[in-house]
NUMARTI-535325 format. One line per 3 residues: number of its first residue (from 1); their letters; for each residue x, y, z of C-alpha. Coordinates in pm, 1 decimal. Each point is the difference from the previous one (the first is absolute). Layout:
NUM	A	X Y Z ~ ...
//
This chain:
1	XXX	9402.0 6112.8 7547.6 ~ 202.1 -16.4 -321.4 ~ 374.7 8.4 69.3
4	XXX	141.9 316.0 -155.8 ~ 298.0 -55.9 -231.5 ~ 176.6 331.8 50.4
7	XXX	211.2 50.1 312.5 ~ 96.8 335.3 132.6 ~ 170.3 163.6 285.9
10	XXX	-297.6 144.4 184.2 ~ 182.7 199.7 269.3 ~ 30.3 370.7 61.0
13	XXX	333.3 137.1 -110.9 ~ 86.4 100.9 357.4 ~ 17.7 -367.1 84.7
16	XXX	222.6 -79.4 -288.9 ~ 286.5 249.8 1.3 ~ 141.6 269.4 229.5
19	XXX	109.3 -270.0 237.2 ~ 303.4 179.0 133.9 ~ 340.1 -165.5 8.0
22	XXX	105.1 -237.9 -275.3 ~ 29.6 -350.4 130.1 ~ 303.9 -207.0 -85.0
25	XXX	-131.7 -346.2 -80.3 ~ 137.1 -273.4 221.8 ~ -136.3 -335.1 76.3
28	XXX	-16.3 81.7 365.6 ~ -224.4 306.7 -52.7 ~ -366.4 -83.8 4.9
31	XXX	-320.9 199.7 -9.3 ~ -288.8 -171.7 172.8 ~ -314.0 -42.8 -213.2
34	XXX	-303.9 -211.7 -18.3 ~ 7.3 -234.8 -298.0 ~ -196.0 -260.2 -194.2
37	XXX	29.9 -347.1 155.3 ~ -112.9 -168.4 -322.4 ~ 324.2 78.1 -197.7
40	XXX	194.9 -308.8 -96.3 ~ 371.1 21.2 -66.8 ~ 143.4 -101.1 -338.7
43	XXX	-335.9 -114.4 -124.4 ~ -147.7 269.1 -235.0 ~ -165.9 125.9 -192.9
46	XXX	272.4 246.6 -77.7 ~ 172.2 134.6 -312.9 ~ 337.5 133.1 -114.5
49	XXX	-14.0 308.9 -206.9 ~ 191.2 196.4 -258.3 ~ -50.4 361.0 111.7
52	XXX	-81.6 251.2 -271.0 ~ -52.4 375.0 58.4 ~ -226.5 263.1 -152.4
55	XXX	91.4 362.3 98.3 ~ -304.5 229.5 -11.2 ~ 55.7 341.0 145.1
58	XXX	-115.3 291.3 -220.8 ~ 366.9 69.3 -68.5 ~ 71.9 28.4 373.3
61	XXX	198.8 -323.3 17.5 ~ 363.5 97.4 -85.3 ~ 268.4 -219.0 -146.0
64	XXX	148.2 -21.4 347.3 ~ -334.1 -110.0 146.3 ~ -29.7 -281.4 -257.9
67	XXX	356.9 -110.0 63.1 ~ -61.3 -13.7 373.6 ~ -302.8 -222.1 -48.9
70	XXX	190.3 -228.3 -237.7 ~ 294.3 -18.0 245.0 ~ -245.1 -92.8 276.5
73	XXX	-160.2 -281.6 -199.0 ~ 343.5 -137.7 -78.9 ~ 91.0 6.6 370.8
76	XXX	-337.7 -139.4 108.5 ~ 31.4 -292.7 -238.0 ~ 357.9 -66.5 119.6
79	XXX	-141.6 -16.8 355.6 ~ -282.6 -230.6 -111.6 ~ 243.0 -223.2 -190.9
82	XXX	221.4 -46.6 303.6 ~ 292.2 227.0 -94.2 ~ -43.0 234.5 300.6
85	XXX	-54.1 -67.0 371.1 ~ 167.1 -97.1 327.1 ~ 173.0 -337.2 47.6
88	XXX	-241.2 -292.2 61.2 ~ -303.5 178.2 -148.2 ~ -203.0 45.1 -320.6
91	XXX	-286.2 218.9 -112.8 ~ -305.3 -47.0 216.2 ~ -219.2 -24.9 -308.2
94	XXX	167.5 -339.6 -69.5 ~ -198.7 -132.7 292.7 ~ -303.8 40.1 -227.8
97	XXX	162.6 -213.9 -273.5 ~ 120.0 259.2 -248.4 ~ 354.0 -23.0 -142.9
100	XXX	63.2 358.6 -126.6 ~ -53.0 266.6 -265.1 ~ 179.4 148.0 -294.3
103	XXX	13.2 354.4 -136.8 ~ -172.4 11.5 -342.5 ~ -73.9 310.4 -213.2
106	XXX	-122.1 352.0 53.7 ~ -197.2 250.1 -202.9 ~ -113.3 364.0 16.7
109	XXX	-357.4 125.1 -40.5 ~ 26.3 344.4 -165.8 ~ -368.2 74.1 60.2
112	XXX	-129.6 201.5 297.3 ~ -223.2 -146.4 260.3 ~ -323.7 195.7 81.0
115	XXX	58.6 346.8 149.0 ~ -247.9 -59.0 278.4 ~ 207.8 -294.1 130.3
118	XXX	306.1 220.5 62.7 ~ 114.1 44.1 360.3 ~ -241.4 235.6 184.8
121	XXX	-278.9 -34.6 -253.0 ~ -337.7 -164.5 53.8 ~ 49.7 -323.6 -199.5
124	XXX	217.1 -304.8 16.1 ~ 113.6 -280.4 -225.1 ~ -188.0 -325.7 28.1
127	XXX	62.3 -358.6 -102.1 ~ -157.9 39.5 -342.2 ~ 254.5 279.1 -71.8
130	XXX	286.5 -236.6 58.3 ~ -152.7 -301.4 -175.4 ~ -38.6 219.7 -307.6
133	XXX	359.2 128.8 38.1 ~ 142.4 -356.0 12.3 ~ -213.0 -105.3 -299.1
136	XXX	128.9 294.1 -205.4 ~ 360.1 -71.5 91.4 ~ -33.1 -368.4 -98.4
139	XXX	-169.2 102.3 -326.2 ~ 283.6 221.3 -110.1 ~ -178.8 336.0 42.7
142	XXX	299.7 145.5 183.4 ~ 259.3 -126.4 -245.2 ~ 298.7 -230.8 71.0
145	XXX	107.2 -112.7 344.6 ~ 350.8 2.4 141.4 ~ 201.4 -246.8 206.5
148	XXX	147.4 71.4 345.7 ~ 351.4 62.5 -126.8 ~ 208.2 234.0 200.6
151	XXX	125.2 173.0 -318.4 ~ -94.0 367.2 -32.4 ~ -69.5 -62.0 -373.2
154	XXX	-288.9 -243.5 15.3 ~ -102.5 -160.4 -325.2 ~ -366.3 -108.2 -49.1
157	XXX	-19.3 -375.1 -10.5 ~ -368.3 -91.0 -43.4 ~ -285.1 166.3 -190.8
160	XXX	-220.9 -1.4 307.3 ~ 3.4 -96.5 363.5 ~ -0.6 -382.2 18.4
163	XXX	-305.5 -170.1 132.6 ~ -47.3 -336.7 173.7 ~ -143.5 -172.9 309.3
166	XXX	348.4 -5.4 162.7 ~ 65.7 370.2 -59.4 ~ -107.3 266.6 251.2
169	XXX	-40.9 340.2 -162.4 ~ 34.7 271.5 269.1 ~ -128.2 350.4 -80.4
172	XXX	198.7 275.6 177.8 ~ -177.7 333.4 40.0 ~ 121.7 335.7 121.7
175	XXX	-196.5 315.2 87.1 ~ -337.3 -172.9 51.6 ~ -232.9 -11.8 293.4
178	XXX	-6.8 -329.6 189.1 ~ -182.3 -278.4 -169.6 ~ -358.7 -127.9 23.9
181	XXX	-153.3 -342.9 -38.3 ~ -353.0 11.1 -129.2 ~ -47.2 -311.0 -219.4
184	XXX	99.7 -280.3 242.0 ~ -79.1 72.8 360.8 ~ 130.5 -222.9 277.6
187	XXX	-209.3 138.4 281.1 ~ -337.1 -87.8 148.9 ~ -173.5 324.8 -96.5
190	XXX	149.1 34.0 -350.2 ~ 97.4 362.6 16.3 ~ 287.7 114.9 -221.3
193	XXX	342.3 -48.9 174.3 ~ 186.9 326.8 -15.4 ~ 343.3 121.2 111.1
196	XXX	190.4 -292.8 -147.3 ~ 364.6 19.3 -96.0 ~ -9.8 -309.8 -220.5
199	XXX	-194.1 -308.6 -99.2 ~ 27.9 -297.5 -232.1 ~ -234.0 -206.0 -219.6
202	XXX	47.5 -367.9 -89.1 ~ -310.7 -38.9 -212.7 ~ 143.5 -86.3 -350.8
205	XXX	314.0 192.6 -70.2 ~ 171.7 74.5 333.8 ~ 67.8 366.2 73.3
208	XXX	67.7 229.6 293.6 ~ 0.3 373.3 65.1 ~ 213.3 200.7 241.6
211	XXX	66.1 362.0 71.4 ~ 349.9 142.5 -31.2 ~ -89.6 295.6 226.9
214	XXX	-270.4 -144.4 231.9 ~ 10.9 294.4 243.1 ~ -30.9 272.7 -256.8
217	XXX	248.3 208.2 -201.8 ~ 356.8 -48.7 118.9 ~ -56.2 -331.4 171.4
220	XXX	152.8 -315.9 -149.6 ~ -65.8 -291.1 231.2 ~ -85.4 -236.0 -289.8
223	XXX	206.5 -304.9 101.2 ~ -218.5 -120.3 285.0 ~ -319.3 19.6 -201.3
226	XXX	161.1 -146.7 -314.1 ~ 138.1 -297.3 190.8 ~ -326.5 -46.5 183.2
229	XXX	-198.1 -41.3 -323.1 ~ 264.8 -225.8 -172.1 ~ 24.9 -231.1 308.9
232	XXX	-377.9 -35.0 33.4 ~ -46.4 -57.4 -374.3 ~ 263.9 -280.9 20.1
235	XXX	-114.6 -161.9 322.3 ~ -379.9 11.9 -54.7 ~ -70.3 -17.8 -376.8
238	XXX	-314.2 -211.2 39.5 ~ -238.7 258.3 137.6 ~ -303.5 -184.5 -126.8
241	XXX	72.1 -276.1 254.9 ~ 161.2 221.8 256.9 ~ 345.8 -147.6 -53.7
244	XXX	187.3 -3.0 329.6 ~ -220.7 215.1 215.5 ~ -327.9 -37.8 188.1
247	XXX	-306.5 213.3 29.3 ~ 51.1 214.3 306.8 ~ -142.9 302.4 174.4
250	XXX	-364.3 73.6 78.7 ~ -215.1 -275.3 -141.1 ~ 298.2 -150.9 -180.1
253	XXX	-22.8 245.8 -286.9 ~ 350.7 144.8 1.7 ~ 262.0 -170.7 -209.6
256	XXX	364.9 63.8 88.2 ~ 326.3 -111.9 -158.9 ~ 362.5 -35.8 86.0
259	XXX	79.2 364.0 71.8 ~ -344.0 144.5 96.0 ~ 13.9 -52.1 373.8
262	XXX	362.6 128.7 51.5 ~ -46.0 359.4 -127.6 ~ 372.2 77.1 13.5
265	XXX	323.8 -53.2 -185.5 ~ 365.4 -76.9 74.9 ~ 311.4 133.6 -165.5
268	XXX	300.9 -164.7 -162.9 ~ 160.1 344.5 -47.6 ~ -11.5 -7.3 -376.6
271	XXX	105.5 297.8 -205.4 ~ -62.5 54.0 -373.1 ~ 278.1 52.7 -251.7
274	XXX	-80.4 378.1 33.0 ~ 63.8 -19.2 381.0 ~ -368.7 24.1 100.6
277	XXX	-130.7 -197.1 289.7 ~ -221.5 -278.3 -137.0 ~ -30.4 -204.4 322.5
280	XXX	-315.1 -168.4 106.1 ~ -148.5 -354.4 -28.7 ~ -349.4 -59.4 128.8
283	XXX	-8.7 -229.5 306.7 ~ -195.6 -320.0 -44.5 ~ -148.9 -243.0 246.2
286	XXX	171.3 -318.8 112.5 ~ -236.4 -233.3 179.9 ~ 237.4 -239.7 174.8
289	XXX	227.0 80.5 292.2 ~ 370.6 -55.8 -27.9 ~ 196.3 -65.5 320.1
292	XXX	361.1 -75.2 65.6 ~ 238.3 238.8 -179.9 ~ -275.5 176.1 -199.0
295	XXX	-243.2 92.4 289.0 ~ -289.3 112.7 -227.8 ~ -337.7 -9.9 176.8
298	XXX	-301.5 -140.8 -181.7 ~ -221.2 238.7 -201.8 ~ 262.9 265.4 -55.4
301	XXX	97.7 219.2 -286.6 ~ 331.8 -66.4 -174.9 ~ 184.8 42.0 -323.1
304	XXX	228.5 -304.4 58.3 ~ -67.5 -349.2 116.9 ~ 251.5 -258.6 131.4
307	XXX	174.5 -178.5 -283.3 ~ -194.0 -297.2 -151.6 ~ 241.2 -100.2 -277.3
310	XXX	364.0 -6.8 106.4 ~ 233.0 102.0 -286.4 ~ 189.5 -330.4 -24.7
313	XXX	-13.2 -329.6 -187.9 ~ 197.5 -329.2 5.3 ~ 130.5 -232.5 -274.1
316	XXX	217.1 -308.6 -26.9 ~ 320.0 9.5 -204.1 ~ 101.7 -331.2 -163.9
319	XXX	372.2 -48.3 -55.0 ~ 230.8 -296.8 -55.8 ~ 136.0 62.7 343.6
322	XXX	-338.3 -14.9 175.8 ~ -321.8 189.2 53.7 ~ 3.5 340.6 155.8
325	XXX	-289.7 188.8 162.7 ~ -15.1 377.2 -85.0 ~ -202.2 277.0 144.9
328	XXX	-40.9 319.3 -193.2 ~ -131.9 316.0 167.4 ~ -61.3 359.8 -95.7
331	XXX	206.6 248.0 193.0 ~ -117.5 334.2 127.6 ~ 207.6 162.1 -269.9
334	XXX	-195.7 -176.5 -273.0 ~ 265.9 -253.9 -90.9 ~ -30.3 -380.8 4.6
337	XXX	242.5 -195.4 227.9 ~ 67.6 -371.6 45.3 ~ 79.6 -237.5 288.0
340	XXX	97.2 -365.8 -52.3 ~ 9.7 -326.7 196.3 ~ 178.8 -317.0 -103.9
343	XXX	-111.2 -247.4 266.4 ~ -259.9 21.8 284.2 ~ 280.3 54.1 251.5
346	XXX	158.7 287.4 -185.2 ~ -30.4 362.4 94.0 ~ -94.2 249.0 -266.9
349	XXX	257.8 93.9 -261.9 ~ -21.4 361.1 -114.6 ~ -175.9 221.2 -45.2
352	XXX	78.3 82.1 -364.9 ~ -162.4 318.2 -121.6 ~ -90.0 -17.7 -370.6
355	XXX	-97.5 368.4 -17.6 ~ -311.0 173.5 -131.4 ~ -165.4 -106.1 -329.5
358	XXX	129.5 324.8 -161.6 ~ 263.1 171.9 218.3 ~ 84.4 268.0 -260.6
361	XXX	-227.2 228.0 -186.6 ~ -283.3 -51.4 28.9 ~ 50.8 -133.1 357.7
364	XXX	-264.1 -269.7 61.3 ~ -33.2 -160.7 342.5 ~ -156.1 -340.6 68.0
367	XXX	-331.7 14.4 183.5 ~ -240.6 -257.0 131.4 ~ 64.1 -371.3 42.7
370	XXX	253.3 -167.9 -227.0 ~ -59.5 -353.6 -152.1 ~ 304.2 -227.7 -15.5
373	XXX	23.9 -329.1 -198.4 ~ 256.3 -247.6 -116.9 ~ 145.6 140.0 -321.7
376	XXX	101.4 -124.8 -343.3 ~ 343.3 -170.1 -8.9 ~ 217.8 -160.7 259.3
379	XXX	0.5 185.9 339.8 ~ -231.6 258.5 -148.2 ~ -250.5 208.6 188.9
382	XXX	-254.7 266.7 -109.4 ~ -160.8 266.6 208.6 ~ -293.8 202.0 -127.4
385	XXX	-101.3 326.0 163.4 ~ -217.2 306.5 -73.4 ~ 185.8 325.0 -37.3
388	XXX	-128.4 331.9 128.4 ~ -75.6 66.6 -371.6 ~ -257.5 -283.2 45.7
391	XXX	172.8 -208.1 -269.1 ~ 138.0 -355.2 51.5 ~ 384.5 -54.6 34.5
394	XXX	197.2 -329.5 -0.3 ~ 322.7 -60.0 187.8 ~ 196.9 -284.2 -160.6
397	XXX	251.1 -188.8 215.1 ~ 281.8 -87.0 21.0 ~ 61.1 270.0 -267.0
400	XXX	-149.2 266.4 223.8 ~ -157.9 216.0 -270.5 ~ -344.0 160.0 -9.4
403	XXX	-231.4 -21.5 -298.0 ~ -307.2 220.1 -53.0 ~ -298.3 -211.8 -111.9
406	XXX	-237.6 298.6 -39.9 ~ -371.6 -43.9 76.9 ~ -157.8 242.3 248.3
409	XXX	-164.9 -212.6 272.5 ~ -208.5 37.0 312.2 ~ 134.5 -188.1 303.5
412	XXX	295.7 -231.6 12.0 ~ 119.2 -242.7 -272.1 ~ -16.9 -373.3 62.5
415	XXX	238.8 -241.2 -183.5 ~ 26.2 -368.9 -59.8 ~ 261.7 -238.7 -149.3
418	XXX	-165.3 -291.7 -180.7 ~ 81.6 -275.8 -253.2 ~ 290.2 -146.8 179.3
421	XXX	-15.1 148.4 349.3 ~ 295.2 -89.3 210.2 ~ 204.1 -134.7 -290.4
424	XXX	373.1 72.4 61.1 ~ 47.2 61.8 -375.3 ~ -220.6 308.9 42.5
427	XXX	-243.9 -66.1 -285.3 ~ -365.2 92.7 -8.0 ~ -170.7 332.8 -19.2
430	XXX	-68.0 296.4 226.2 ~ -327.4 185.4 8.0 ~ -76.6 313.7 197.1
433	XXX	-353.8 116.7 49.8 ~ -143.0 345.1 67.8 ~ -328.3 189.5 -5.0
436	XXX	-3.3 266.9 -270.0 ~ -155.2 342.1 25.7 ~ -305.1 -135.8 -183.1
439	XXX	-40.2 -238.9 304.1 ~ 64.1 -313.1 -209.3 ~ 267.8 -263.0 69.8
442	XXX	312.0 -10.7 -225.2 ~ 299.7 -222.1 -5.4 ~ 353.4 38.9 -141.3
445	XXX	177.3 -323.3 -110.3 ~ 374.8 -63.1 -12.7 ~ 202.8 -301.3 -97.2
448	XXX	366.5 -46.3 -94.9 ~ -59.6 84.9 -363.0 ~ -305.0 230.1 -8.5
451	XXX	-181.6 279.1 188.5 ~ -375.9 -6.6 -78.2 ~ -94.7 349.0 127.8
454	XXX	-322.5 81.2 179.4 ~ -313.9 -197.6 -94.7 ~ -345.9 -12.8 160.6
457	XXX	-109.6 -283.3 219.5 ~ -361.1 117.7 38.1 ~ -181.7 302.3 -132.2
460	XXX	-354.9 -90.4 105.6 ~ 34.4 88.5 369.7 ~ 152.7 284.4 208.2
463	XXX	259.9 -66.6 263.6 ~ 169.5 187.8 279.8 ~ 372.6 -76.6 -50.1
466	XXX	21.7 -256.3 277.2 ~ 132.5 -311.7 -184.3 ~ 143.1 -336.1 96.2
469	XXX	181.9 -195.9 -267.2 ~ 114.0 -360.8 28.3 ~ 66.5 -316.9 -200.0
472	XXX	-166.0 -331.8 96.1 ~ 180.0 -207.7 -267.2 ~ 299.0 45.8 -223.2
475	XXX	-225.1 70.4 -298.3 ~ -255.0 234.0 155.3 ~ -8.0 339.3 174.6
478	XXX	-278.4 153.4 204.1 ~ -103.2 330.8 149.1 ~ -257.4 97.6 262.7
481	XXX	-139.7 355.3 -20.0 ~ -229.7 199.0 219.5 ~ -287.5 169.1 -177.2
484	XXX	-112.1 361.9 29.0 ~ -351.2 -116.9 85.8 ~ 135.2 -127.8 331.0
487	XXX	-31.2 -332.7 172.3 ~ 92.1 -199.4 -309.3 ~ 326.1 -164.2 -113.1
490	XXX	45.7 -100.9 -362.5 ~ 236.1 -288.1 -96.7 ~ 165.7 -19.2 -340.3
493	XXX	214.7 -286.4 -133.8 ~ 223.7 -24.1 -301.6 ~ 95.2 -313.6 -181.4
496	XXX	-50.8 45.6 -372.5 ~ -200.0 320.7 61.6 ~ -166.2 181.8 281.5
499	XXX	-312.5 -143.7 159.2 ~ -194.1 112.0 302.8 ~ -39.1 -264.3 271.4
502	XXX	-260.5 -10.7 275.9 ~ 99.2 249.5 266.0 ~ 8.2 -74.4 373.9
505	XXX	-306.4 25.7 218.2 ~ 158.3 168.3 298.6 ~ -119.4 338.1 132.3
508	XXX	209.6 174.6 -257.5 ~ 238.6 185.7 231.5 ~ 329.1 109.8 -136.6
511	XXX	297.0 -59.1 17.8 ~ 9.8 -360.8 -105.3 ~ 272.2 -265.2 47.6
514	XXX	13.3 -299.7 -230.7 ~ 179.7 -329.1 51.4 ~ 15.4 -287.9 -246.3
517	XXX	167.2 -302.7 167.5 ~ -268.1 -252.6 -101.0 ~ 16.2 -170.8 -339.6
520	XXX	-381.3 11.4 -18.9 ~ -57.6 353.1 112.8 ~ 103.4 306.9 193.6
523	XXX	-66.4 181.1 327.6 ~ -83.9 368.0 55.7 ~ 3.1 198.3 319.9
526	XXX	-181.5 330.4 30.4 ~ -40.8 257.8 278.7 ~ -311.7 185.9 113.9
529	XXX	-67.2 256.9 266.3 ~ 13.4 -250.6 282.7 ~ 80.7 -336.3 -156.4
532	XXX	219.6 -206.6 -229.0 ~ -160.2 -236.6 -249.7 ~ 133.9 -308.5 -176.5
535	XXX	-138.0 -156.4 -324.1 ~ 123.1 -283.2 -218.4 ~ -36.8 -64.4 -369.5
538	XXX	-29.0 -361.9 -123.3 ~ 85.7 -29.8 -369.3 ~ -158.0 -339.7 -53.8
541	XXX	-339.3 120.2 116.8 ~ 49.2 365.8 -111.6 ~ -134.1 124.5 331.5
544	XXX	87.5 212.0 300.6 ~ -33.3 -122.2 354.6 ~ -34.9 259.6 276.8
547	XXX	212.9 -124.4 288.5 ~ -69.1 115.5 355.5 ~ 141.3 341.0 89.1
550	XXX	355.9 0.6 139.7 ~ -125.2 80.6 345.8 ~ 342.5 -27.8 179.2
553	XXX	106.8 310.5 -198.8 ~ -276.8 210.7 151.4 ~ -49.6 -152.2 348.8
556	XXX	265.8 -112.0 244.8 ~ -50.7 -299.1 233.3 ~ -70.8 252.9 280.2
559	XXX	-262.7 174.6 -210.6 ~ 202.1 303.0 -108.1 ~ -134.9 137.4 -323.5
562	XXX	240.9 71.0 -292.5 ~ -114.4 216.6 -291.9 ~ 180.1 -45.2 -336.2
565	XXX	190.1 292.9 -152.2 ~ 204.1 -169.6 -272.0 ~ -28.2 -250.5 -274.2
568	XXX	88.3 -344.8 141.0 ~ 327.1 -162.3 -103.0 ~ -44.8 -368.2 -83.1
571	XXX	236.0 -290.7 -77.5 ~ -4.6 -376.1 -14.4 ~ 289.4 -232.0 81.4
574	XXX	-180.7 -312.1 -131.3 ~ -331.4 -164.4 -95.6 ~ -283.2 83.0 238.2
577	XXX	205.2 263.7 199.4 ~ -72.7 373.9 -4.4 ~ 156.4 270.9 211.8
580	XXX	-151.8 346.2 12.3 ~ 147.0 313.8 162.7 ~ -185.7 329.4 49.6
583	XXX	69.4 338.3 163.4 ~ -286.2 134.3 208.4 ~ -96.9 359.6 85.5
586	XXX	218.7 -7.5 305.2 ~ 318.8 -76.1 -194.5 ~ -6.9 -365.5 109.5
589	XXX	124.9 -281.3 -228.3 ~ -228.5 -293.4 28.7 ~ 43.7 -361.3 -133.2
592	XXX	-248.0 -274.6 -68.1 ~ 51.6 -336.4 -169.9 ~ -217.2 -267.7 -162.5
595	XXX	71.3 -375.4 -33.7 ~ -233.3 -194.8 -224.3 ~ 25.7 -299.6 235.4
598	XXX	-139.4 207.1 286.4 ~ -239.9 198.1 -218.6 ~ 0.2 324.5 196.6
601	XXX	194.4 318.3 45.9 ~ 216.6 29.4 316.0 ~ 167.7 307.9 143.1
604	XXX	366.8 9.1 77.5 ~ 65.1 -28.9 376.7 ~ 248.8 278.5 -49.5
607	XXX	-260.5 252.7 -113.6 ~ 56.7 284.6 -28.8 ~ 325.1 -84.9 -178.4
610	XXX	102.1 370.0 10.4 ~ -144.9 330.1 114.5 ~ 181.5 243.1 -228.2
613	XXX	-129.2 -102.7 -346.3 ~ -159.0 212.7 -275.9 ~ -135.9 -86.0 -347.7
616	XXX	-32.3 -343.3 -145.9 ~ 263.1 -265.5 90.3 ~ 185.3 -191.7 -277.5
619	XXX	-5.1 -376.5 56.1 ~ 173.7 -271.4 -199.7 ~ 93.9 -361.6 57.9
622	XXX	333.5 -161.2 -118.1 ~ -126.8 -353.0 59.4 ~ -172.7 -231.8 253.4
625	XXX	3.2 134.3 347.2 ~ 151.1 334.4 -101.0 ~ -136.7 359.2 4.2
628	XXX	151.1 345.5 -56.1 ~ -203.7 296.2 121.3 ~ 92.6 361.8 -60.0
631	XXX	-175.7 308.3 139.2 ~ 67.8 372.9 7.7 ~ 29.8 140.8 357.3
634	XXX	-175.7 310.0 130.9 ~ 333.5 184.9 -25.4 ~ 59.6 -85.4 -366.6
637	XXX	242.8 -284.5 57.4 ~ -34.4 -368.9 -99.4 ~ -28.8 -322.2 208.2
640	XXX	41.3 -350.7 -129.8 ~ -151.5 -307.5 170.0 ~ 119.2 -340.0 -116.7
643	XXX	-158.8 -330.4 105.9 ~ 202.2 -324.5 -32.3 ~ -91.5 -226.4 296.7
646	XXX	-26.5 322.9 202.2 ~ -17.7 377.2 -45.1 ~ 310.9 208.8 -63.3
649	XXX	-35.9 378.9 3.4 ~ 219.8 241.1 -197.6 ~ -128.3 332.6 140.1
652	XXX	50.9 351.4 -129.0 ~ 220.2 -95.4 -290.2 ~ -9.0 354.0 -148.4
655	XXX	37.9 338.8 152.4 ~ -315.5 172.6 117.2 ~ -172.9 188.6 -284.2
658	XXX	145.1 -221.4 -273.2 ~ -345.5 -118.1 -120.8 ~ -291.4 247.6 -34.2
//
């Protein structure tokens, strides 16, 4: 049968709300649920969205109602962007590959909806009603739209509601009967699907519809339904090809998405600026099990997943007195702090807390994963981070001052120092990369004399905000990006202009680690649901070679299976040598190494190297025979492993709860 393009929540309202006590969302709290086994983590297709709102309520939606919804969207996007959550966790939707969302614009429809669709009447609104509503808003029929400013005196900013493939227009209704799907039916018999509290459509311009008062006049449980539709629009935008999910149910005719099988929601105890309870995030399915500290069974409904991208980054500092290794990490308070090591035998010096990007008014905390690089000038360092305002900020050291670079981005920034890397005089140029709200890649260039501002790298493809920047030579810079379509990496290189290179062949799982120790090429390491892949690029032949999977990272000598949870950390201490570290779903740190002379990957006899690790480890090499490995512990501390003719462990350097 033809795959329908419109998805809806085809459940009786009694299954959706009225669930009793509000649940405080903790990683240890799981609701058992059957789930799709075909979902692939970090692979796509998925899409980040700017969330726009259309209020349609026959005059029943008050200013306070609108403000509550806007406050909820702001909080929801902060949660999706990584600004809210317990230590060692991130939004469960990240497991599907999305990076986040951003509040856009809102508009009012002054017209009435049909009288027979009012609560208690015989009719109901259908998908055509909402498709027409969105079209009118985009065409300017309702006048100018407004931004999400918290000011009580809102100025109109655009002549109509903005339109675009990366914008989700959500229609909020009040006072209507529950909604009916008649045009696209996702059932065997094709009868209209009634009693819906919301649905979304990804055919053409994306849109969704949710009820402010889904249980009739006086009810206001809109957050659960609103988050449900936004999450599913983000995590399964390719309905034509089923996206993440499989055909299920009788005869394989039922199509479900991230939230469909959970049927519940969890609370982060949010309150609007007016003091109203706006708690509620729709639970979504996580396929894998997580043991160890997390203890999350397979096929359960969650709003958080164990952390995949630890909020830390390392950079070398070149001075006339020597080379220092520096680790920068984001604190739970939203500041950026620094630890330093002079020689491999040293213990950590610090920490030094450099504060939040904007500690005054407005107060902007750092969120996500910072990107640290060697800076411009002797002993200089630069750290780039995303603020909770979703713009990019730069910390310049040793001066210790923050600079706003602007640019609203999805995901984390990724920076590179090129044209003179490692030069003690500190020349060269810095470039930081980010994915804009139009889903295109942008870069901001800085040298000692000039700042170049934001400029596009590619505008022909859409990306997810998961970028890896690097420099293979002193005169080039490169960036890998993961595409919205899923399963595809794109590779761009700059010398005298941007060109697109041939992307890797690997299964297209994200995150991706890149290493470039070879003069004639580079190595990449990717993670999948149950494996770790290794590919090499040879410049002279302009070709990729798919190396055997790194089996020691997923199977121990005794046959124990390890399942990846993090991006691998990779380093090289010399030609033909690669070392890869990974954290699995049981909080175990695993190590495998490759010697070109042997030609195969081998597991460390000490595996697991640790049993209290979360997120992705940071791995660097100071020189031949040397490794430094950093990982965040399950209690929010930091452990440092140094290899120099043997392993030395510097455990729990920071107080518990220091790193989120």
